[in-house]
C-alpha positions in Angstrom: 0.0 0.0 0.0 1.4 3.5 -0.9 1.2 5.6 2.3 0.7 8.6 0.1 -2.6 7.9 -0.7 -3.4 6.2 2.8 -6.1 7.7 5.1 -6.3 6.5 8.6 -9.9 7.6 9.1 -12.2 10.4 7.3 -11.7 12.4 10.3 -7.8 12.1 10.4 -5.2 14.4 9.2 -2.2 13.3 7.8 1.1 15.3 7.7 3.5 13.6 5.5 7.4 13.9 6.1 10.0 12.3 3.3 13.9 11.7 4.1 15.8 10.9 1.5 19.0 9.1 3.2 22.3 8.2 1.5 23.3 4.8 3.0 21.9 1.4 2.0 19.5 0.0 4.5 21.0 -2.7 6.2 19.4 -4.3 9.2 22.0 -2.4 11.5 21.6 1.0 10.1 17.6 0.6 9.7 17.1 -0.2 13.3 19.5 2.6 14.7 17.6 5.0 12.6 14.4 4.0 14.2 15.9 4.0 17.6 16.7 7.8 16.5 13.2 8.2 15.8 11.6 7.0 19.0 14.1 8.9 21.2 13.4 12.1 19.0 9.4 11.7 19.5 9.7 10.9 23.0 11.6 13.9 24.0 9.5 16.1 21.4 6.4 15.3 22.7 7.2 15.1 26.3 7.4 12.0 27.4 11.2 12.1 28.9 12.4 15.4 30.7 15.8 15.1 28.6 17.3 13.5 25.6 17.6 9.8 26.0 21.3 9.8 26.4 21.3 12.5 29.2 18.8 10.6 31.1 20.9 7.6 30.8 24.0 9.3 32.2 22.3 10.8 35.0 20.7 7.7 36.0 23.9 5.9 35.8 25.8 8.7 37.8 23.0 8.5 40.5 23.4 4.8 40.4 26.9 4.8 41.8 26.7 8.0 43.8 23.9 6.5 46.1 23.2 3.3 47.9 21.0 0.9 46.1 18.0 1.1 48.2 17.8 5.1 47.8 18.6 4.9 44.3 15.6 2.4 43.7 13.2 4.5 45.7 14.1 7.9 43.9 14.8 6.8 40.3 12.9 3.4 39.9 10.5 5.3 37.4 13.6 6.7 35.4 15.2 3.2 35.3 12.3 1.3 34.7 11.9 3.5 31.4 15.4 2.8 30.3 15.2 -0.8 30.9 11.9 -1.0 29.1 13.4 1.3 26.0 16.7 -0.6 26.0 14.4 -3.9 25.3 12.4 -2.1 22.8 15.5 -1.2 21.1 16.8 -4.8 20.9 12.9 -5.7 19.5 13.6 -3.4 16.6 17.0 -5.1 16.1 15.5 -8.2 15.6 12.8 -6.8 13.7 15.0 -5.3 11.0 17.1 -8.5 10.8 14.1 -10.7 9.9 12.5 -8.1 7.5 15.9 -8.1 5.9 15.4 -12.0 5.2 11.8 -11.8 3.6 13.1 -9.1 1.4 9.6 -7.3 1.7 8.9 -3.6 0.8 5.9 -3.8 3.0 7.3 -2.3 6.3 5.3 -0.3 8.2 6.3 0.9 12.2 3.3 2.5 14.5 4.5 4.8 17.2 1.6 5.4 19.1 1.6 7.9 22.4 -1.4 7.3 24.6 -2.9 5.3 27.2 -4.0 2.5 24.9 -3.5 1.8 21.5 -6.9 2.6 20.1 -6.8 6.0 21.4 -3.9 7.6 20.9 -2.8 11.1 21.6 -0.1 11.0 19.1 0.3 8.6 16.0 3.2 8.2 14.2 3.6 5.7 10.8 7.3 5.0 10.1 7.9 3.7 6.5 10.8 2.2 5.5 12.4 0.8 2.0 13.5 -2.5 1.4 16.1 -3.8 3.9 18.7 -5.4 2.3 21.7 -8.0 3.1 24.6 -6.3 5.5 26.8 -7.2 2.5 25.6 -4.1 0.8 27.8 -2.2 3.6 27.5 -0.2 6.4 29.7 2.3 8.5 29.5 4.4 11.3 30.3 7.7 9.1 27.6 6.7 7.0 25.1 6.3 9.5 26.2 9.5 11.3 25.3 11.7 8.3 22.2 9.5 7.9 21.2 10.3 11.7 22.3 14.1 11.3 20.0 14.4 8.3 16.9 12.5 9.6 17.1 14.6 12.8 17.3 17.9 11.0 14.3 17.0 8.9 12.3 16.0 11.7 13.4 19.0 14.0 12.4 21.3 10.8 8.9 19.4 10.2 7.7 18.4 13.4 9.3 21.4 15.9 5.6 22.9 16.3 4.1 19.8 17.8 2.6 20.0 21.4 3.8 18.7 24.5 1.7 15.8 25.9 1.0 14.7 29.4 3.4 11.9 30.2 1.5 8.9 29.2 2.6 5.2 27.6 4.3 5.0 24.1 3.3 1.7 22.3 5.4 0.1 19.1 3.6 -2.1 16.3 4.9 -3.5 13.3 3.0 -4.7 10.2 3.9 -7.8 9.1 3.0 -11.1 7.2 0.8 -13.5 9.9 3.5 -16.6 9.9 6.2 -14.4 11.1 8.7 -16.3 13.5 9.0 -13.4 15.9 7.4 -14.7 18.6 8.5 -12.0 21.2 5.7 -9.7 19.3 1.8 -9.8 20.5 -0.6 -10.2 17.5 -3.0 -7.5 17.6 -6.4 -9.7 15.8 -9.0 -6.8 16.3 -6.5 -3.8 16.0 -8.2 -1.5 13.3 -5.7 1.0 11.8 -8.3 2.7 9.6 -10.2 3.7 12.9 -7.6 5.8 14.3 -8.4 9.2 14.7 -6.6 12.4 15.3 -3.7 14.0 13.6 -1.2 11.6 12.1 2.3 11.9 10.9 3.6 9.5 8.0 7.7 9.5 7.9 8.9 7.8 5.0 12.3 7.4 4.9 13.8 6.3 1.5 17.2 4.7 0.2 19.1 7.5 -2.0 21.9 5.2 -2.0 23.0 3.0 -5.0 23.9 -0.3 -4.3 25.3 -3.5 -6.6 22.1 -4.5 -8.7 22.6 -8.1 -7.7 22.3 -7.4 -4.2 19.5 -5.7 -4.6 17.6 -8.4 -6.6 19.0 -10.9 -4.4 16.0 -13.2 -2.8 16.8 -14.2 0.4 14.7 -17.0 2.1 14.1 -17.4 5.9 14.9 -21.3 6.5 13.1 -22.7 9.4 12.7 -26.3 10.5 9.4 -26.6 9.3 9.2 -24.7 6.0 11.1 -21.7 4.0 9.0 -18.5 3.8 9.8 -16.2 0.7 7.6 -13.4 0.5 6.3 -11.4 -2.4 7.4 -7.8 -3.0 3.4 -6.7 -3.0 1.8 -8.3 -0.5 -2.0 -7.8 0.1 -3.2 -5.9 3.1 -5.7 -8.7 3.8 -2.4 -11.2 4.6 -0.9 -8.6 6.8 -1.3 -8.2 10.5 -0.3 -5.7 13.1 2.0 -6.8 15.9 3.0 -4.9 19.2 6.0 -5.0 21.2 5.3 -6.2 24.8 7.8 -3.3 25.9 5.6 -0.4 26.8 7.3 3.1 27.3 6.1 4.7 30.4 6.3 8.7 30.2 8.7 10.4 32.8 7.7 14.2 33.4 10.8 14.6 35.9 13.7 12.4 36.5 13.3 11.9 40.4 
């Protein structure tokens, strides 16, 4: 489905951001870019009181300075958020490696901020190009340049977003029903088309030319029971939304 023509619901408004990045979307780079988007949106919408890295540094410093009981009591919420976030980021890495093996261009994530996934206060749709084999190449300089460009684009386009009261942040991914990612929870009754309110579509495009044989290579995911090969264009009825078990609790202050 082409997101440029997609409507969430008749009453929803959709803002679109397209960012072209000059690096191959290998699993490692793709997962790190997704982490960057999540961290940016958490800060932008008031779900964390400072940047993710600052929060990590403060909590780690206080862990070293204070006795364990005092630390657990004073910084429990911040520590719980960081632990949930790191677990969520591990989920993203696993998902990106799995999506690479399927070679599908139907890659869509949802970041929802609200008390439940059906009544979000903020909706972010993240669209990715095909994830390619790590053999296509990746390096830290390429990622750093992509990350800076991505953050600049998000700042320019979303700087007027309103701060929300700290609540919960959910991550969902739309993929085939028979995927092997058993750490994701299928949301059988979740209807994407019924979400209401303002939504933002963040579309990442690959501006990097890679070897043609690598781009066209068909990679199959082998399991003990079968071999899964996914077509480039999968009918929506064969896709399902899956939710990460790691839900991020909002934090309005560190202590």
